[in-house]
N, C-alpha and C positions, 0 to 999 in steps of 0.2 A: 504162209509157208515158214516164216521165221518162228512163229509161235509153235508150230509142230516140231521144229528142230530144237527149240528150247525144252519142250516137254520130253522129247526123246533123250536129250542130254540129262535132264533131271532123273528120268527113269534109269538111265545107264548108271548114274552116280548112286542112286538108291540100290540098284541091284549089286553094284560093286560093294557097297556097305554091308548088305545082307550076306554076301559071299564071304567078305572079310570077317564078319562076326561068326559065321558058321565054322570057318577054318581056324579061328583063334579063340576058343572058349576058355582057355586056362587063365587063371589070374596071374597078375604080375605084382611086384612090390614097387611102389613109387616112393622114393626117398626124397624128402624135402627138408627145409630148415628146422621145422618144429617137430618132426617125427617121420613116420612112414605110414603107408596105406596100402592095403591089399585091394586091388581093383582089377576088373577084367580089361584086357587091352582094348577091346572094341569100345568100352565105355570111356576110357581115357582118350582115345582118338576122337570119339564123338564130342566129348567135352572140349577138346582142343579146337576142333572145327567150329563149334558153336561160339567159343570165346573169340576166335579169329573173325567170325562173321559179325559178332557184336562190335568188336573194335573197328572193323572195316566200316560198318554202318555209322558208328559215331564219328570217325574221321571224315567220312563222306558227308555227313550231316553238317559238320563244321565247315567244310569246303563249300557246300551248297548255301549255307547261310551267309558266308562271306560274299559269294557271287550274287546272292539276292540283294544284299546291302549295296554292293557296287552297282548293280543294275538300277536300284532305286536312285542312287546318286546321279548316275548318268541320265536317267529319264528326267530328273529334276533340272539338270544342266541343259538338256535338250529343250525343255519347255522354256527356260529362261532365254536361251539363244533364239528360239522361234519368236518369242515376244519381242526381243530386241530387233530381230530382222523385220518384223511387222512394223515396229515403230520407225525404223530407218526408212522402210519403203514409204510409209506415210509422209515422213519429212521430205523424202525425195519427190513424191508426187506434189506436195505443197510447193516446193521450190520450183518444179517444172511449171506448175500452174502460174506461179508468180512471174516466171520468166516469159511465159506465153502471153500474159496480159500487158507486158511492156509495149509501148508504141513503136 
């Protein structure tokens, strides 16, 4: 069900983009530091959206890599703790066995 909703949302965004492009066919002048550029408004908006998506993916990738590294560290610490608990349990069993053999 969620997959259908995602596809419907994507279709809605696509249709909105097509309608936006059809209703704004005229070029605009984009002024920037090194000069100016004649470009259609829809192309400029599309470029802005793509750049935003790329930046979002890059920041998300950075965040995911930090979490992956943290997850690795925590798993390693968990393994060390588990080994320590097993060693302590073995020592405890040995001490109990020694106490039980006393007269």
